[in-house]
N, C-alpha and C positions, 0 to 999 in steps of 0.2 A: 816356434810351434806352428804359427799360422802358415809359414812357408812349407813346412812338412805336410800339413793337412792339404794345402793347395797342390803339392806335388803328388800326394797319394790320389787325390781326386782326378788329377790330370792323367795319371796312369790308368785309373779305372775307366775313365772316359775313352782313352785310346783302346783299351782292351775290348770295351763294348762295341766301339765303332769298327775295329778290325774284325771282331767276332761276327758282327752283322754282315760285313762285306765278304767274309769267308763263307758264311751261310749262303748268301746270294750267289757266290761263285759256284758252290757245290750244286745248288738248285739249277743254275744255268747249265752246268755240264750235264745234269740229269736230263733236262729237256733236249739239249742239243744231241745227245747220244741216243735218244729214243728212235727206234726203227720207224720208217714210213711204210705203210702197208698198202697192198692192193686188195681190195675187198671184193668178194664174189658179188656179182650183180644180183639184186633181190629177185628171187624167182618163187612164185607161189608153189605150194605143194602140188605134185603131179604124180601120175601113175595109175595103173589099173587096180591097185590094191588099196584097201582101207585098213588103217591100223586102229585097233581098239585097246587102249591101255588097261581097261577094266575087265577084260575077259576072265570069266570064272569067279568073279567076286560075289560075296553075299553081304549080309549085314552083321556078320559075327566077329570080324577081326579088325575093325577100324580103331586106330590108335590116335587119340587126341594129342596133338603135339605143338610145342612152341620151341623155336630155335633161336629166338632173340630175347635175351635178358642180360642186362649188364649188372655186374656185382662190383664190390669194392676192389679196385685195382690201381696200380701205379700211384700208391700213397694218397689215393683219393682225388687225384687231379682230374680223372675222367668222370663222366656221368655214371651214376650207379653207386656213388660213394657211400650211400647209406644202406645198401642192400647186401646182406650176407648170403652166402651160398645156402645155408640151412633155411633161412626165411623164404628165399625164392622157391626152394624145393617144397617146403611145407605149404605155402599158399597155393601153388599150382596143383599139388596133390589134393588139396581140399576142393579144388574146382574140377577134379576128375581127369586131370591130364595124365597121360601114360608116358609120354616122351617129354622130358624136361631137360633142356640144355642151357648152358650159360655161355653167352657170346661176348666175352670181354674184348675190348679194343686191343688189337695187336698182342693178344695173350691167350694161350690155350689154357682154359680153366680145367684143372684136374680133379675137381670135386666129384666124388662118386666113381672114380676110375676103376675101383676094385669090383664094380658091379658089371654083369654081362650087358646091361642095358646102356652103359656109358657110351656116349658119342662125343668125341672131341670136336669142338666148334670154336671159331673165333670170328670177329668182325674185322675185316681188313680195311685199312684206309684212314688217313688223317688229313685229307685235303679240306680246304675251307668250303668247298661246294658239295661236301658229303658224297663224293664218288666212292661209295663203299661196296663191299662184297661180303657175303656170308659164306665162309668156307666150312663145309660139313665133312666130317671124317678127316679133320685137319691133322697133318703130320708134323708140320713145322710152320713157323711164322715167317711170312715174307715182309721184309722191312722196307723194301723199295716202294715209293709212291711218288706221285706228282702233286705237291701240296697246294698249288694254286689252280688256275684254270686248266682244264684238261681238254685237249683235242681228242678226236675219235681215235687217233693213233696212240695217244697216251693211254686211253682206256683199253684199247686192244692189247697193248704191251703188258699191262697189269694182268689182264685175263690170261694171257699166254703164260706169264710167270707163275701164276697161281695153280696152273694145271698139275704141276708136279708136287704141290704142297698139300693136297688133300684129295678127297674122293669126288665131291660135288661142289660146284660154284653157283651161287645164286646172287644175282645183282640185287643189292639192297635198296629199298625205298627210292627207286629211280626218280620219282617226281619231286622228292624233297630237294629244295634249293636248285632245282633244274640240273641236278647232278648228271642225269641222262635224259636226252630228248627222245621222244618217240621215233624220230627219224634215225637216231643212233641205232635203234634196235633192228633196223632193216639191214644193217651192215655188220655189226659186231658178231664175232664167232667165238667158240671155245668156252661156252658156259652152259649150264644145265637148266637153269630156270630163273624166274624173276620173283622177287618178293612183291607181288602185286598188292597184297593186303598188309598194311603196316599201320599201327595206330595213329601215326602222324599223316599218312598219305595213302590214297588208293590209286594205283597206276594201271588201270585197265587199258588205256590207250597204248601204253608201252607194250603190253602183252599182245594185243591184237596187231600192232605194227610188226612185231617179231614173227608172229604166226603168219601174217599175210605175206611176209617175205620168205616163207618156207623154213623158218627156224623151229625145230622141234623142241621147244622149251616149255617147261611146266610151271604151274602156279605154286606159290608158297604164301602162307599167311602167318604173321607173327605179331605179338604184342610189341616187341622191341621196347620192353619196359625199362625205364630208367629210375623210377621210384616205385618200388614194389608195394609201398604202403598207400599209394594213390589208386583207389578202385577204378578211376577213369582210364588207367593205363593197363589194367590187368583183365584177362579173360575176355578180350574184345575181338581179336582176330587170331585165327589159328589154322593149322593144317591137319587134316585127317588122313592117315596113312593106313593102307590095307596091308597088314603084316601079321601072319599067324603067330610069329614069335616076337617078343620084345627085345631080343638080342640086338645089340647095336648094328651089327652087320646086316641083319635081316631088314631092319628099318631103313637103312641107307640103300640097300638093294631095291626095296619097294619104291623109294623115292626116285631112284635112277630109272625105274621102269614106268614112271608116271602113274603108279597105283596110289594116287593121292588126290585130294581136292582142297580148296581153300574155303574157309567159313568166315563170313563177316557177321559177327554176333552183335546185333544192335544193343546199345546200352545208352540210356539217358544219362546226362551229366549228373554225377553224384550218386549213382546207383551203388548200394552197399554190397559188401562181400556176401552177406547173407542172401540177398536177392540173387546174386550171381550164382551161388551154389544151387539154389532151387531151379534157376533157369537152366543151368548146366545139365541137370537131370533130364530135361525135356528136349534137348537138341536132337533132331532127327538125323539119321545117317542114310547114305546111299545103300539101297538094298539089292538092286540089280542094274546092270548096264549091259545090254546085249546088242550085238551087231549081226543081224541075219541078212546076208547079202548086202543090200544097200539101205537097209532099214535099221535105224537106231531106236531101241526101246529102253527107256529109263524109268525106274521107280524109286521112291523115297519112302522111308518108314512112316512119315507123316505127310499128309496132303498139303502142298504149298498153295498159295493163292494162284500162282501160274508158273509154268516153265517157259524159258526163252531159249531158242536155238540161235546161236550167233555164228556168222561166217566171215568170209573174206572182207577185210577192212572194217571189221567190227559191226557189220550190218546185221540187223535182226532178220532172220530167215523165216521164223515161225514162232507162234505163241500158243500154248495150250493151257487153258484155265480150268480151275476147279476140278482137278483130277490128281490122284495119287501117283499116276504114271503118265507117260507121254511118249509119242513116237514121232520120228521124222524120217522121211525118205531122202537120202542123200542124192542130190542131182548131179549129173555129169559136170556141171559148172562149179559145184562146190569143191573148194580146195581143202577146207577144214570146217568142222562143225564142233563148237563147244556148247555146253549146256549150263544154264543157270536155273536154280530153283529159288523163287522169291516168296517170302512169307509175309503175312500182314503184320507180324511182330517186328519186321525190319530185318530179320535174318535172311541172308542170301548165301547160297552154296554155289561155288564156282567150280565146275568140273573141268578136268583136262580134256583137250580136244581129240576127236577122231580126225585123222588126217590121211591124205593120199600119200602113197609111196610106191616105189618100183618093185617091191617084193623082197628086197635085201634088208639091211639093217635100217629100221625106221628112225633110229635116233642119230644117224650119221649126219653131221653138219659140215659142209664144205668150209675149210679153214681159210682165213685171211693169210696172204703170203707177203713176206718182206719184199719191198721194192728196193733192190740193192742200189740201183742208180740214184733214185731220189733220196734214199737214206744217206748216201755218202755226199751228195750235193748239200743236204741239210747240214751235215757235220762240217764240211769244208767252209761253207758260208758262215755257219754259227760260230765255229772256233776262230775264224778270221775276224769276225765282228767283235768277239769277246777279247781277243788279243789287241785289237785296235782300241777298244775302250780302256783296257788296262794301261796301254801305252799313253793314251791321252791323259788319264788320271795321274800316272807317274810324272809326265811332263809338266803338268800344271802344278802338281805338288812340289816338284823340284824348283820350279820357277817361283812359287810362292815363298818357299824357304829362303831362296836367294834374295828375294825382295825384302824379306824380314831382316836378313843380316845387313842389308845395305841401309836400312833405316837408322 
């Protein structure tokens, strides 16, 4: 009996060890086969035209939105295991959200898909450094990822693969665990925006780095709630989208056009849901944003403590205090200008930028290209090294077994 148990445990041990090595082998092949890219040189926005994403808006059609909330999925292994779809929907409706989506990890949640307002969303990525992306208008799940440290080439490869899987790609919580560095944003291409506002992190430096490199990417704010019953995670950060219709296609199209802004809603620790509901009724919205020649004019439905105009490299260009509206004259040296409205309550509204362009498609982003030579050099060297390691392991294992027989 003891010998049988020992034999069973011996086989189990071998299965675990060989399974671990098989996993490492698969991961190694993933990294070795990743393309190497040539990235466009960072170039500030330029051109004789200024693009205003808010042309023609008023205060009537802003839709309060959240695109990150995790529910029970994968037998409760992932975060959000105590959140049901119905509870998520109910709590966000009580806080006057118009667009409520559920972004389960590696899974498109189909709750509410019978409604016109349904938008399929999921959060891609399972790496230890949280190199995640929010895919909006998701069509299917991409299972490929690089689970350990990601180089900028790994990050670019995932962004490229995601482009056919959905409508819009937002880089999620880039500051979290250093998943993306601000310097990455100067080079990465093929995405639509950045989740600048996330309840765990605020990534303003990443956004300004991308904008300063001429990347026309927009802001998103989300709670990214994992515990819907914890008021500290709910109703904190969101996105306002200007869409006359709540149809999912209309909302996604407005996001694509930059007709949105992020809201950082200050909340003290322990703020109750009742207080949140009352506060939600008072949140101001953008009422107008005009570009007349080179003059930006912006107004909000409630007077902020001050407006800030931010430009190249995140530098403050101007500040206007104690006024319900503000103006800024864009200088020839200004590549982009984004606006912030700061309130004494701690609320901050972050608007998408006005930026220079050549007069064609303002959203066009030059794509990173595969460097065929360096890609194949990586693969040749990588596979040669991998085969060498396998042979070394095989040789020492064979020698070890021979030595055991001789004892």
